[in-house]
C-alpha positions as CSV (number, residue, x, y, z in Angstrom):
1,M,-77.9,-60.4,57.2
2,A,-80.4,-62.0,55.0
3,I,-84.1,-61.3,55.5
4,A,-84.9,-65.0,55.2
5,E,-82.6,-65.8,58.1
6,I,-84.1,-63.2,60.4
7,T,-87.6,-64.4,59.4
8,A,-86.6,-68.0,60.2
9,V,-85.3,-67.0,63.6
10,L,-88.4,-65.0,64.5
11,S,-90.6,-67.8,63.3
12,G,-88.6,-70.3,65.3
13,I,-89.0,-68.2,68.4
14,K,-92.8,-68.0,67.9
15,I,-93.0,-71.7,67.4
16,A,-91.0,-72.3,70.6
17,K,-93.2,-69.9,72.6
18,D,-96.3,-71.6,71.3
19,M,-94.9,-75.0,72.2
20,V,-94.1,-73.9,75.8
21,K,-97.6,-72.7,76.2
22,G,-98.9,-76.0,74.8
23,L,-96.8,-78.0,77.3
24,A,-98.6,-76.5,80.2
25,S,-102.0,-77.8,78.9
26,L,-100.8,-81.4,78.3
27,D,-101.9,-84.1,80.8
28,S,-99.8,-87.2,80.0
29,D,-96.1,-87.7,80.4
30,I,-95.8,-89.2,76.9
31,A,-97.4,-86.1,75.3
32,I,-95.1,-83.8,77.4
33,K,-92.0,-85.8,76.3
34,S,-93.1,-85.7,72.7
35,K,-93.7,-81.9,72.8
36,S,-90.4,-81.4,74.7
37,S,-88.6,-83.3,71.9
38,E,-90.2,-81.1,69.3
39,L,-89.3,-78.0,71.3
40,L,-85.7,-79.1,71.6
41,S,-85.6,-79.6,67.8
42,V,-86.9,-76.1,67.3
43,I,-84.3,-74.6,69.7
44,V,-81.5,-76.4,67.9
45,D,-82.7,-75.0,64.6
46,L,-82.8,-71.6,66.1
47,Q,-79.3,-71.9,67.5
48,E,-78.0,-72.9,64.0
49,H,-79.7,-69.9,62.4
50,I,-78.3,-67.5,65.1
51,L,-74.8,-69.0,64.7
52,S,-75.1,-68.5,60.9
53,M,-76.2,-64.9,61.4
54,Q,-73.3,-64.3,63.8
55,S,-70.8,-65.6,61.3
56,K,-72.2,-63.5,58.5
57,Y,-72.3,-60.4,60.8
58,S,-68.6,-61.1,61.7
59,E,-67.7,-61.3,57.9
60,L,-69.6,-58.0,57.3
61,L,-67.6,-56.3,60.1
62,Q,-64.3,-57.6,58.7
63,S,-65.3,-56.4,55.3
64,E,-66.2,-53.0,56.7
65,N,-62.9,-52.7,58.5
66,D,-61.0,-53.7,55.3
67,L,-62.9,-51.0,53.3
68,K,-62.1,-48.4,56.0
69,K,-58.4,-49.3,55.9
70,K,-58.4,-49.1,52.1
71,L,-60.1,-45.7,52.2
72,V,-57.5,-44.4,54.6
73,E,-54.7,-45.7,52.3
74,I,-56.3,-44.0,49.3
75,E,-56.8,-40.7,51.2
76,S,-53.2,-40.8,52.4
77,W,-51.9,-41.5,48.9
78,N,-54.0,-38.7,47.4
79,K,-52.6,-36.3,50.0
80,E,-49.0,-37.6,49.3
81,K,-49.6,-37.3,45.5
82,S,-50.3,-33.6,45.9
83,N,-46.7,-33.1,46.9
84,Y,-45.5,-34.1,43.4
85,E,-45.8,-32.8,39.8
86,L,-45.1,-34.4,36.4
87,T,-41.8,-33.1,35.1
88,E,-40.0,-33.7,31.8
89,I,-36.4,-34.0,32.9
90,S,-35.0,-34.9,29.5
91,P,-36.6,-35.2,26.1
92,S,-39.5,-37.6,26.5
93,V,-38.3,-38.7,30.0
94,F,-40.9,-38.0,32.6
95,V,-40.8,-38.3,36.4
96,F,-42.8,-37.0,39.3
97,S,-40.7,-34.4,41.0
98,S,-41.2,-33.2,44.6
99,K,-42.7,-29.7,44.7
100,E,-40.7,-27.1,46.5
101,C,-42.1,-26.5,50.0
102,G,-40.5,-24.0,52.3
103,D,-41.3,-26.1,55.4
104,S,-40.3,-29.5,53.9
105,S,-37.3,-31.2,55.5
106,S,-37.3,-33.8,52.6
107,P,-34.6,-33.3,50.0
108,S,-35.7,-32.7,46.4
109,H,-36.2,-36.1,44.6
110,W,-37.9,-37.8,41.7
111,L,-40.5,-40.6,41.8
112,C,-40.8,-43.3,39.2
113,A,-43.8,-42.4,36.9
114,N,-44.7,-46.1,36.5
115,C,-44.9,-46.8,40.2
116,Y,-46.6,-43.5,40.8
117,H,-49.5,-44.4,38.5
118,D,-49.7,-47.8,40.4
119,D,-50.1,-45.8,43.6
120,H,-46.6,-46.5,44.9
121,K,-44.0,-44.1,46.0
122,S,-40.6,-45.2,44.7
123,I,-37.7,-42.8,44.6
124,L,-35.5,-43.0,41.6
125,Q,-31.9,-43.8,42.6
126,F,-28.8,-42.7,40.8
127,N,-27.3,-45.8,39.2
128,Y,-24.3,-44.7,37.0
129,S,-23.0,-42.0,34.6
130,S,-22.1,-42.6,31.0
131,G,-21.2,-40.4,28.0
132,V,-24.9,-40.2,27.2
133,G,-25.9,-39.0,30.7
134,S,-26.9,-39.9,34.2
135,H,-28.8,-43.2,34.6
136,Y,-31.4,-43.6,37.4
137,I,-33.2,-46.8,38.4
138,C,-36.4,-47.6,40.2
139,H,-35.7,-50.5,42.6
140,K,-39.4,-51.4,42.8
141,C,-40.3,-51.9,39.1
142,K,-36.7,-52.0,37.8
143,S,-37.3,-49.3,35.2
144,E,-34.3,-47.2,34.2
145,I,-34.2,-43.6,32.9
146,C,-31.4,-41.6,31.5
147,V,-31.1,-37.9,31.9
148,H,-29.2,-37.0,28.8
149,A,-26.0,-34.9,29.1
150,K,-26.3,-31.5,27.4
151,E,-23.2,-32.4,25.2
152,Y,-24.9,-35.6,24.1
153,L,-28.2,-33.7,23.3
154,S,-26.4,-31.0,21.4
155,S,-24.7,-33.5,19.1
156,H,-27.9,-35.6,18.7
157,R,-30.5,-32.8,18.5
158,E,-32.1,-34.3,15.3
159,D,-32.8,-37.6,17.2
160,F,-35.3,-35.9,19.4
161,G,-37.1,-33.8,16.8
162,P,-39.4,-30.9,17.4
163,R,-41.3,-32.6,20.2
164,S,-38.2,-32.7,22.3
165,G,-38.5,-29.2,23.6
166,G,-35.5,-27.8,21.8
167,G,-35.2,-24.3,20.5
168,T,-35.3,-21.0,22.3
169,N,-38.3,-22.0,24.5
170,G,-37.3,-25.6,25.1
171,W,-35.8,-27.3,28.0
172,M,-32.3,-26.8,26.8
173,A,-32.8,-23.0,26.8
174,R,-33.6,-23.0,30.5
C-alpha cells in the first residue's frame, strides 16, 4: 500500500474527529447542517481511499499467491530434473535420459533436450525405423531425432569426424 494513501486515510480520520468535536459546540441548526455536510464529504473521501487500499491489498495478495505457485513449480521441476542426465545417444544427438534408480517404477526413457531446457518434460516417442536408424519424435515441440544404426554409422564413419566419439574409446566401442 502506498504511504500517501495511508496518510490520506489517517488525515481524513483526524479531520472527521475534529469536525464531530466541533459539531457539539455549534449553536444554530444551519451551522450544524453545514458542518454535517462537510463531515459527510470527508467520510465519503475516506471510504474511497479505504476501498482503493483494499483493492490494492487484494492485488498484492493475488500476486503473492501467484509467486508462491510459481516457486512451487520451479522447485518441483528442479527436483524432477535431478532424475535425468544429458546423454549422447548417437553422434551429436543428445537427450536427457532417466537415471537408473533401484526404487523407480518408471521405465527407462528419454526426454527431448529442447523441451527440457524450456522446463517441460516431454518423453521422446518412437516414430519409425529406416535404413539409417530409429527415429523418435517429441510431440510437444515436434522435433525429431535419429538414433543411427551401427551398420549405417560403420559405412558413414567419415561423415561424423573425430568429434563423433568413434575409435576405441568412443560410443561405438561400448
